[in-house]
Structures are given as structure tokens and as C-alpha cells.
N, C-alpha and C positions, 0 to 999 in steps of 0.2 A: 286421557286418564283416567282411571277405574273411580267408581263413586265411593267402593269400600274395598281396602286394601288389607288384606292380611299378610305381612311382610315377614319373611324369615322369623316364625315365632316358633320359641323351643320352650319347654318346660319342664324344670325339674322337683324332686320333691325330696325332701331328707328321706333315707332309707328306715323305715321303723326297725332295723336291727342297728340302726347306728353305724352303719358300714359307708358312710359317705352318702351319696344323692343318686339318685334313678331319673332317668327322662323318659317321661309321659310320652310327649311327640318331639319331633325334633325337625326344623328348618319347614315348618307349615308358611307356603307363599299360595295364596289364592285372591285373586283378582274378580270382583262383583260388579256386576252393572246397577246403573239406576233402576230400580222397580223392578227387581230381578229375584225370584224365587228360588234358592238354593237349601239343598237339604243333606247333612251330613250324615253319614250309616257308616257302622262298623261293629266291631263285637265291643262290648264290654272291658274297658282298660283300655281303652286306645284313648281317650282324653277328651271326646268328643265336647261331653257338656262343661271341662276345662276350656278348650277353646271359646265356647257361647260365653264363657262366664271373663273371660279376658277382653273379650269384643265387649262386653257390656260394662268393663271397669271396675266387676266386681273381684277380679283376681288378677295381679302382676305376673305378665310374660317374663320367664329368667332370661330372652335375649328376643331383641326382635321388636315390632310394633305393629299397632293398629292405626292406619289412615282413613280417615272418613271425610270428603269432599276436601281433600288436599291437607288437611290438619291432623296431627297424630292426638288420639285419644287413648284415655289412660285411666280416665276414673267416670263413674258413673254420670250419666246426663238425659235428660231429657229428649236429646236427640235419637235416645235409646230406648225403646220398653221391651221387658223381660214377661214370659208369660211361663212359668213356671209348672214344673210337673203335680207338686203338690198344692196346688191353687194358690197360695200366700195371700186369701183374703184377710181383712183386717175385721175379728171375729164380732166387734160389738157396735160395727157399723152396718146398716142394711145394704141391700144392693147399691140402690142410687146414691148412698152416702159414700161407698167404697168410689165408685167411680166421680162422682163428685168433688171428691178429695184430687182424683189426678188432673179433673178437668180444670181444678181452681191452682192447682200448683204449676200448671202449665199456662194459664193465662191469667196473673195477678190482676190483672186490671181490668177482667170484665165485672159487670154486674152478676145479681146474683141470679137474676132473669135469663142474661145468655148461658150463665153456668149451667143451669138446669137445664135450658132447654137443648143445650149441647149434650148434657149427659145422656137426655131420654133421647137423643136421637140413636145414641150408639145400644141403649138398652131397647131401644125397639128394633136395631137391627139383630138384636139375639134374642126377638121375641122375649123378654124378661117384663114386660112392662106388669104385668099382674103380679110378679114376685118382687117391685123395686124394693116394697117395704120391708122386705124379712130378711132376716139374717143369715149368714153362712150357714149355721146348725141348722137352718131349716130347709136347704138346699139339696141338693144329689150332686151326684160327682158332676153328672154330665152340664149342670146349672151352674155351679160353682166356676167349670172352669169357661163356660159362655160370660160371666161376669170379671173373669181372668182378662179374656180377651177385650171386650168392650173396655176395660179400663186400659187395657195396651194401646188398643187403635184410638180412643178418645182424645190423647194429646199431640194425634198426627205427627207420630215418630218418621226419622228418616229411616232407621232400621229397627225393626222387628225380630226379637230374640225367641225362638219359640223352644224349651226344654223339655224334649217329649211331651207336647201336652196333651195327649189323647190315650197315655197309656195307662192310666185308672180308670175311664171310661169304658163302656159296654160297646161293642160292636155296632150295633143301630143306631144307639145315641151319636157315636163317635162320626156315622155318616154324616148324619145333618149338621154337627158343628162342622166339619170339613165344609161343609157347603157354603155355610154362614160366615166362616174365616175366609176362603176365596172371595165372598161379594164383598166383605171389608176391604180386603187387599186390593182388589180391583178398584173399588172406591178411593182407598186411601193414596195408590200408587208408592205404596211404603217399599223398601227393600226387607227381604226376608230372609232370616239365616234360621234353619230349622234342624234339629236333632232328633232321629228316629229310629227305631229298631225295624219298623214296618215298612218292608220295600215296598209292598201296594199301596200305601200311604205317598212313600216317597215320591213315585214313578204318576200316582193321581196329582200330585200337586206342583211339583216342582219343574224348573225349566233346566235346571241341572243337578246331577246328585255325588256327591263327591264320596267318593269310598275312602276309607281309611283300613291300612293294613293293621295287624295287630301290634298291641304293645305289651311289654314297653318299648320305647325309641320306635313308635307308631310313625309313619310319615302318610300324605297321601298316596294311594297307589295308583288311580284312575278318577276321571271326572267323566261320568255318564251324561251326555246329550238327551235330553228328554224332548223329541223332535215330532209329538206328536199333538196335532193342534189343538188350540183351546178355542170354546168351552169343554171341558172334560168333564164325563158324569162315570160314576162307577160302572154303571151296565155300558155304554158305548165305547168305553175306555178299550176295554176286554176285547171290543171287534176290531180295533187297529191292527192291521199287520204286521207289525214292529213292537206289539206290545209285551208276547212273551217270551221274544227275540230279547228285550232288554231287561227282564223279568229273568228269564235263567241267567243271561250273562252277570247280574248283580249278584244273584245266589249263587253261581258258580264261584264268583269274586270272594264272596263271604265264606263259603261252604272250605273249599282250598288255596285259591291264591295269596287269599290276604294274608295268611301265615306264612306260603313260601317269600311273597314279596319281603314279609317283615323280617325274614332268615336272611336271605340274599340282600336287600335293600338298594335292588338296584334299578329304581323304577324313577332316576332323576335324568333320564338322557333327551328330554322332550321338552318343551317350553313350561320355564318356572317349577321345573321337575314333576310336571302335572302329564300324565298320557291323556289325550282327549279323544271320548269312544263316542262313536256318532252312527247312527244305523239309519240315517236319511237317504243314503244312499246306496242301502243294503251293505254296508262293508266295516269292517272298526278299521280307525283310523288313528294311527299315531301320529298324525302331521301337527305342524306346531299351527296354535291358534292365540291368539291374543285376546282376555277379557273384553 
């Protein structure tokens, strides 16, 4: 049984011109293993963030459902944490208070000292002890997102949902925070579902990259397995013989094939409608695999 399963999810919105409804995506089927790092990549409008919000319980699916450890989830819960692109920190609270609030919510029976100790564990993991008493208005974008990551991980969620968490951060800072993210993920063993437009980021962080066709009526076009051994660094990963094969394949999909597959909608011939792509054996495989 999969740890997290997205089962036949479709999402429809009311047409803004009042001509009925239009389909953002349909029949999304995805099985995710425990502690797996999954990234979803696709053009704007294919429903990546909408799918993440459905998994988070912040939005309802039009059909289908989300199953976590054998139980359907359809509302927000402390078993899932979300890190938003816009940081979403409480502006009148300090760094410590933002994180303490999450720790206290997840552990209502803990003493003040236990809560404080646990909060500072994650503050230290993102190197923000010196900024612990500062409010968000006094923090840079990178520091705000560090707080968001620490707040998300501190409740030990089963699933961490990342909605383009590094989109507003400069390239140098992004690299440092990516390293901190991987460190916390390896420590927590949480399952991660991330949305991004950054192909290099997806390859660096992921176990598998889910490629969406163009919307409307988007679907999963392919799932690319990232068979590059961990630990990975931004400098070492580009030396791996399969790095550019994987990168070029993903970019080619996004530039050309995502639109063609969206028009034809003929990619449902393999397991769960998802074509599995692997470069592990120097080939592209359409074979059936299970998650």
C-alpha cells in the first residue's frame, strides 16, 4: 500500500464567462512512498498549486480523493504542513513565537520548556538563533522562508507540502536554504510534495519528478525517476553522466511534448496512466511500475 495516494482527482472551476465549468486537471493518479521527495513541474495553469492545496485539505477536489496511510483526508490537519511561496508568517509575532505557536499546537501537553527547546532546535537548523526575537518585517526574504521551513518541520508532519518555496529568493540564498531543507528532510523522514518551475531544483532535490501536461484538462504526462545517488550537491550533481540527459528530457517535455500530450491526451497506456521514465539503464522506459 502507498503511504500517500492521490486517487483519480479532477478539479473543475466555474467558467469566468459563465459558460459552465472548465477542467483544470483530470484523473490525477499518483502513489507516493513514505519519506519520498516528489516534485511536480509544469506550465502555469496546469493546476500544480491547486493539486497541492487539495492534498493539504485547503481545497476540495471535484472528484477523486487523497488517501494518507490508508485513510481519506479532505480537510487541513497537523499531519500535513504547508510552506507557501509568500511566506505566510504571522507579522506581529517574532521568529521564535511563530515557530512556538506551531510546536504548541502539535504538542498541547508539553511544558513551556519542552516547547521552547523544540522550537529552538529548528531555529538552529535554519541558522536563525540571532534573529529569534525579530519580527518578519525585519527579515529578508530568505530568512522569512527559513522560518516557514522551520515552522513546517517542527510539528513532525507526515507530509510536507512546498508551494514554490524558493521562487522569491535570490539564487545564492536559494542554494543555502535548499541544503537546509534537505538536512531537515533527512532528519525528519517526512514525505515531501513540492511544486516548482525550476528544473535544476527539481533534479537536485527529488526522487521523482512528475511532469504535467498543459492546462486546461491537464494530466500527468510522465514521471521521471532521478537515479542520481545521494547526497547531492549543486556542484557534484552536474558531473553525473545522467544529469544532462535527465535535464534535457524534462526541458524537451516542457517546451514541446507537454502541449502535444495535452492536445492528444493519449498518455494513459501505462500503469495508473503514468509513463515512467528512467535513465538508470541508459534508456527511457515505458514499463509498468508500482509506487
